[in-house]
C-alpha positions, 0 to 999 in steps of 0.5 A: 500500500502507498499514498496513492493506493485506490486512486483509480477506483475512487476516480471511477467513483467520483466520475460516476457521482459527477457524470450528470453534474459535470456534463451539464456544466460542460454542455451548458458552457458549450451551448452558450458559446455556440449561441453567442458565436452564431449570434456575432456571425449573424450580426457582424457582417461587414468589416466595418461592423467588425471594426466598430465592435472592436473599437467599442470596448477599446475606447471604454475603459470601463468595459476592459475588465470584461474582456481584452480586445485583440484585434478586429475579427468575429472570433475576437468580438466573441472573446471580449464578451465571453472569454472571461465569463467562461473562465469564471464559470470553469474556475467555479466548476472545478472548485465545486468538483474538488470540494465536493469529492474531498472536504464535503466527503469528509464532512459527511463522514464518507471519507473516513469510511472509505479511508478505513479500507485500502486507500492511500492518503492522497488517493481522494484528493488525486481522484478529485483532480483527475476528474476535474482534469478530464472534464477540463479536457473534454470542455476545451475540445467542445468549446473549440468545436463550438467556434469551429462549426460557426466558421471561426478559425481552428487555431483561434478556436482551440486556443480559446478552449485551451485557455478556458481549461487552463484556468479551470485546472488552475482553480482545481489546484487552488481548491485542492489547497483550500480544502486542506486549510478550511474546516467546512466545504462552505469555507473552502469554496469561499476561499477559493472564490475569494482567490478567483475574485482577486484574479478577476480584479488584477486582470481587470486593473491590468486591462484598464491600465493598458494602452490601445493601439492607433487603430483602437482595435487592440489593447495591450495590458499593463503589468497587473494582468500578469499576476493572474491566471485569467490575465495569462489566458487573455494574453493567449490572444485567441484569434489575435495571435494565438499564443500557447506559451502561457500554458507553461505558466499554468503548468507551473502554478498548478504543479506548485499549488498541487505540491503544497496541497499534498504536503498539507494533506499529511499534516492534518486530521481526517475531517479537520482543516489546518485553520480551526473553525472559530467558536460561535456566539454562546446565544443565537441571535433573534433572527436565527430562531426562524427558518427564514432567518437561518437561511438568510444568515447562511446565504448573506455572503453569497448575496453580498458577493453577487450584490457587488458584482450586479451593481458593478456590471450595471454601472458599466453597462449604464456608462456605455449609453453615451456610446451606444447612441452612435452605434450604426450597422448590425450592432444597432440592429441587434439592440433594436431587435432585442429591445423591440424598438427603433429608439436605440437608448430605450432598446438598449435599456430593455435589452441590458435589463433582460440580460441582467434578469438572466443572470439573476435567475441563476442566483435565484435557481442556486438559492432554491437548490440549497433546499435539496442540498440540505435534504441530501446532506441530512441537516433538514432531518434534524431541522424538521425534528425540532418542530419546523413544518415542511411548508414553513421550511420551504417558505423561509427558503423562498422568501430569501430567494425571491428577496434576494433576486429582487435586491439584485435586480434593483442594484443592477438596475440602479447602477445602470440608471446611475451609470446612464445618468453620469454619461447622459445627464438627468440621473433621475430620469435615467434611474426611473427608466432603468429600474422600471426595466428591471422591475418588469423582469421579476415574474420571468425570473421568479418563474425560473425559480419556481420551476427549480422548486417544482423539480425538487418536489417532484424529482428530487434525485434529478432536481439540480440537473433538471433545474440548470437545464431549465436555466440554460433552455430559458437563456438560449431560447429567450429573446437574446439568443433565439433570433440569432439562432433562427428559432421559430417563434413557438420554440422561443415562447417556451422561455418565460423572458420571451413574454416580458414587455420591453420596458422602456422601449415599449409600454408595460402590458399587464397581461403577460406579467399577470400570466407569468405571475400566475404561472410562478404561483402555480409551480410554487404551490405544486412544488411546496405540496410535493415537498410536503407529501413525499419522503425525504431522501436522506444520505446513506 
């Protein structure tokens, strides 16, 4: 027996446990890139359109954190809009996977049972990293193919896929370290997410401080970008140089982090982290005496992080309003078609509100799925034994999910209004328009969350993959991607976002909002009743 004994069998076990979850992550990101690439191929028809698209983020310093411009090309335009987002999602996928198969297994007692057999000390960590690496490799290939089938150059497409996979693997190594330091899966995920936020901040600052070329279609990053793995991936310049040598930086950093993780494994006890948990207060606060208060306490960190991000995005998109006025060609046609009006500013506000709503829907579903996580972890059984009824428990989660979604949408809309007010003047008027545009999106957001609740009640074992499939379908079939993909109207009508009035571009029709609200309430009642009547699915 050695320190890696049993790694192959644990790898097969981890792959079987994650075969659905990781498949949804990989296929969802691939579908998103396929849709956005097709959208840009249809929108950027002439070379002049491509040049204007490249000059827009180059001339707006506030947009540079979201993407690095590497020259005028359709593939480059897709990378400016999608590359950073894909990297962040890939990093989170890897963090969740490594934490799930290491720290979470120790929390649930699985690691101790498995460790009592012929299994080496490094086996579970090695298995988690191997599964993450395989998923990243498959994702790199699929992302490259997603762009190639849309007519983009092969070298740039697979360079982009390799960059996303390299970031994902790097954060798998980051998570391998944080699970040794933290005593809970929540803390391990939080520490890794903090590292990801720092990497995003450094790459963004480096891009903002960078210099543009004379044509205004390429940005050369400043030195802070070289301190971030996200910055390294951007320096690979898909469709603008296709450099692969930064992969050596990823390999060196990943090897160092895995070496640190390996040295820390043998310095701690199974089930404990090197950083002990701090003691809580001797008496619970009044707010923790109800299921809703407890759930808010558990999710307030995530809500704060999402709130900061949504406010920042709102400010950035609002500040673009002055430049949007001068947009012409296919880009203008896209905003007018998406927003539903020929008045470009109103159409832009409506389209950005719809995009923000799709992002907030992801948060709402994530919070609703915490109910299934509590059930699967066994903590729900203890809570129900204390006298809390199932409907009251469900209501507590729904209050926080709905309240959090409303708060995020208001922050995003307010950020857009403030940014637009600073760019165009008359902040109160701009703020009123953007907040109204955001509020009408709430019924569609809540329909997606209600679908997740119904899945938890009716199909608990498939709740997570089913809920995320619904989210992806709502995004791809909605007004943002549906027309670009050439989907018929009856298919696009499946997405709740298709039925939201394009405020302020058009008037706020009450009928679709009432129908969406009724659908939300119906699904909510069905899901709550199903949770109340079915047996709990407890951990083995």
